[in-house]
C-alpha positions as a Python dict, from the first residue, in 0.01 Angstrom:
ca = {
    (1, 'M'): (0, 0, 0),
    (2, 'R'): (310, -175, 139),
    (3, 'R'): (218, -489, -51),
    (4, 'R'): (210, -294, -378),
    (5, 'Q'): (550, -138, -303),
    (6, 'R'): (700, -480, -235),
    (7, 'L'): (546, -620, -552),
    (8, 'L'): (675, -324, -754),
    (9, 'A'): (1022, -363, -602),
    (10, 'A'): (1021, -735, -683),
    (11, 'V'): (914, -674, -1043),
    (12, 'L'): (1176, -399, -1088),
    (13, 'G'): (1444, -622, -935),
    (14, 'L'): (1350, -909, -1160),
    (15, 'G'): (1349, -680, -1464),
    (16, 'L'): (1691, -539, -1380),
    (17, 'S'): (1840, -881, -1316),
    (18, 'C'): (1708, -1011, -1648),
    (19, 'S'): (1846, -714, -1841),
    (20, 'I'): (2198, -735, -1698),
    (21, 'P'): (2424, -940, -1925),
    (22, 'A'): (2599, -1244, -1781),
    (23, 'V'): (2941, -1182, -1633),
    (24, 'Q'): (3215, -1231, -1887),
    (25, 'A'): (3519, -1439, -1821),
    (26, 'A'): (3873, -1386, -1942),
    (27, 'D'): (3922, -1554, -2279),
    (28, 'N'): (4283, -1446, -2330),
    (29, 'L'): (4587, -1346, -2129),
    (30, 'V'): (4750, -1075, -2340),
    (31, 'F'): (5118, -1017, -2267),
    (32, 'V'): (5217, -664, -2370),
    (33, 'S'): (5547, -479, -2382),
    (34, 'G'): (5548, -171, -2602),
    (35, 'A'): (5452, -284, -2951),
    (36, 'F'): (5497, -653, -2857),
    (37, 'R'): (5170, -834, -2793),
    (38, 'R'): (5106, -1207, -2759),
    (39, 'S'): (4794, -1383, -2636),
    (40, 'I'): (4751, -1714, -2462),
    (41, 'P'): (4393, -1840, -2462),
    (42, 'V'): (4255, -1926, -2120),
    (43, 'A'): (4122, -2242, -2287),
    (44, 'D'): (4487, -2351, -2330),
    (45, 'L'): (4546, -2298, -1957),
    (46, 'E'): (4233, -2500, -1877),
    (47, 'H'): (4352, -2774, -2114),
    (48, 'L'): (4691, -2777, -1940),
    (49, 'A'): (4524, -2800, -1598),
    (50, 'A'): (4297, -3084, -1711),
    (51, 'T'): (4552, -3291, -1905),
    (52, 'G'): (4897, -3181, -1789),
    (53, 'Q'): (4982, -3115, -2155),
    (54, 'A'): (5051, -2770, -2297),
    (55, 'R'): (4950, -2664, -2646),
    (56, 'G'): (5003, -2369, -2876),
    (57, 'L'): (5201, -2067, -2761),
    (58, 'L'): (5172, -2186, -2402),
    (59, 'A'): (5372, -2499, -2490),
    (60, 'D'): (5644, -2282, -2646),
    (61, 'V'): (5655, -2048, -2346),
    (62, 'L'): (5684, -2336, -2100),
    (63, 'R'): (5955, -2503, -2308),
    (64, 'L'): (6157, -2179, -2340),
    (65, 'S'): (6124, -2100, -1971),
    (66, 'K'): (6214, -2460, -1882),
    (67, 'Q'): (5893, -2511, -1683),
    (68, 'Q'): (5742, -2855, -1646),
    (69, 'P'): (5381, -2858, -1777),
    (70, 'E'): (5271, -3093, -1497),
    (71, 'E'): (5398, -2850, -1231),
    (72, 'V'): (5226, -2553, -1396),
    (73, 'A'): (4907, -2758, -1423),
    (74, 'K'): (4922, -2822, -1047),
    (75, 'L'): (4966, -2450, -980),
    (76, 'L'): (4667, -2364, -1200),
    (77, 'K'): (4447, -2607, -1009),
    (78, 'T'): (4573, -2523, -661),
    (79, 'S'): (4287, -2373, -470),
    (80, 'M'): (4319, -2156, -162),
    (81, 'P'): (4032, -2152, 88),
    (82, 'L'): (3921, -1793, 148),
    (83, 'P'): (3615, -1655, 329),
    (84, 'V'): (3431, -1443, 71),
    (85, 'V'): (3290, -1191, 319),
    (86, 'L'): (3627, -1130, 484),
    (87, 'V'): (3806, -1095, 148),
    (88, 'S'): (3538, -857, 21),
    (89, 'R'): (3570, -643, 332),
    (90, 'L'): (3951, -648, 318),
    (91, 'L'): (3957, -547, -49),
    (92, 'N'): (3740, -246, 34),
    (93, 'T'): (3975, -112, 302),
    (94, 'R'): (4259, 132, 241),
    (95, 'I'): (4510, -151, 271),
    (96, 'G'): (4310, -364, 28),
    (97, 'E'): (4289, -73, -216),
    (98, 'A'): (4665, -23, -192),
    (99, 'L'): (4728, -392, -263),
    (100, 'L'): (4487, -389, -556),
    (101, 'E'): (4650, -76, -700),
    (102, 'R'): (4991, -244, -691),
    (103, 'L'): (4858, -555, -859),
    (104, 'A'): (4657, -348, -1111),
    (105, 'A'): (4984, -198, -1234),
    (106, 'V'): (5071, -547, -1362),
    (107, 'V'): (4735, -694, -1471),
    (108, 'Y'): (4426, -510, -1591),
    (109, 'P'): (4161, -524, -1863),
    (110, 'L'): (4317, -479, -2208),
    (111, 'K'): (4329, -112, -2307),
    (112, 'T'): (4145, -1, -1991),
    (113, 'R'): (4414, 21, -1728),
    (114, 'K'): (4201, 244, -1503),
    (115, 'A'): (3951, -39, -1458),
    (116, 'G'): (4216, -266, -1309),
    (117, 'V'): (4127, -225, -942),
    (118, 'P'): (3751, -290, -975),
    (119, 'A'): (3816, -577, -1217),
    (120, 'L'): (4058, -745, -975),
    (121, 'R'): (3823, -694, -680),
    (122, 'S'): (3533, -837, -879),
    (123, 'A'): (3729, -1138, -1003),
    (124, 'M'): (3851, -1224, -655),
    (125, 'V'): (3514, -1195, -482),
    (126, 'L'): (3316, -1365, -761),
    (127, 'G'): (3584, -1631, -801),
    (128, 'I'): (3569, -1717, -431),
    (129, 'A'): (3188, -1720, -435),
    (130, 'E'): (3175, -1941, -745),
    (131, 'G'): (3449, -2162, -598),
    (132, 'K'): (3236, -2214, -286),
    (133, 'G'): (3486, -2051, -54),
    (134, 'S'): (3811, -2114, -239),
    (135, 'L'): (3999, -1953, -526),
    (136, 'S'): (4235, -2094, -786),
    (137, 'A'): (4410, -1922, -1076),
    (138, 'L'): (4156, -2069, -1317),
    (139, 'G'): (3869, -1968, -1090),
    (140, 'F'): (4004, -1613, -1090),
    (141, 'L'): (4022, -1610, -1471),
    (142, 'R'): (3672, -1755, -1504),
    (143, 'A'): (3540, -1474, -1282),
    (144, 'Y'): (3742, -1194, -1444),
    (145, 'P'): (3492, -940, -1583),
    (146, 'N'): (3667, -875, -1913),
    (147, 'R'): (3744, -1101, -2207),
    (148, 'E'): (4109, -996, -2227),
    (149, 'L'): (4338, -963, -1929),
    (150, 'E'): (4647, -759, -2011),
    (151, 'V'): (4973, -852, -1842),
    (152, 'N'): (5217, -562, -1851),
    (153, 'L'): (5549, -741, -1903),
    (154, 'P'): (5779, -454, -1792),
    (155, 'A'): (5576, -414, -1471),
    (156, 'L'): (5579, -791, -1418),
    (157, 'M'): (5956, -805, -1470),
    (158, 'A'): (6005, -515, -1226),
    (159, 'L'): (5796, -700, -969),
    (160, 'A'): (5992, -1019, -1031),
    (161, 'S'): (6323, -837, -988),
    (162, 'K'): (6206, -694, -654),
    (163, 'A'): (6087, -1032, -540),
    (164, 'S'): (6378, -1269, -565),
    (165, 'S'): (6200, -1503, -326),
    (166, 'I'): (5851, -1571, -197),
    (167, 'T'): (5949, -1390, 124),
    (168, 'D'): (6040, -1079, -77),
    (169, 'L'): (5712, -1101, -268),
    (170, 'V'): (5507, -1124, 52),
    (171, 'R'): (5705, -834, 198),
    (172, 'F'): (5651, -626, -118),
    (173, 'F'): (5274, -672, -109),
    (174, 'S'): (5229, -650, 267),
    (175, 'E'): (5472, -384, 390),
    (176, 'S'): (5484, -141, 99),
    (177, 'P'): (5112, -53, 106),
    (178, 'L'): (5142, 8, 479),
    (179, 'D'): (5425, 254, 413),
    (180, 'G'): (5198, 442, 173),
    (181, 'L'): (4921, 459, 431),
    (182, 'R'): (5160, 608, 686),
    (183, 'G'): (5244, 884, 439),
    (184, 'E'): (5591, 755, 348),
    (185, 'G'): (5525, 718, -25),
    (186, 'G'): (5375, 437, -227),
    (187, 'G'): (5093, 642, -372),
    (188, 'A'): (4817, 508, -148),
    (189, 'K'): (4537, 736, -40),
    (190, 'P'): (4560, 864, 317),
}
């Protein structure tokens, strides 16, 4: 009897895994501010990372913002070693949820803002797993479970204004969620 149950479980598992579509990856970064909407294909970011040369709208954005394509290419390829199990566990804690909620106010699947937290969690964990224990910006985008990743420009600008330095940015993402957990605001769940 146990052998039949195991066989049935294996067949059901195989059937479910075959019927689940492959994970999508982000095809476009969509920058949105009110009625303004511009997309940069992830393929252009991959091209920049591979060649050091920007093309299309990305080239215009880098030129206008006075960014060197070679430097941006380095940033896109920079990989951070991260233990997948630890990151997964952290992202499922109250502190991890609070961090994800803050980040999901800036980036989320296009037109489905409420799916931002699970999408970010998924992209980080899958990106680390696919990167064999490390994550880069491109690895994150390749693992993102939606074809279009919306970047809320007003929220991004607000974050940038609060973070005039890397130290301020780290403080914003590390201390603020803790304040919310202590019941001092921030919108995190107790």
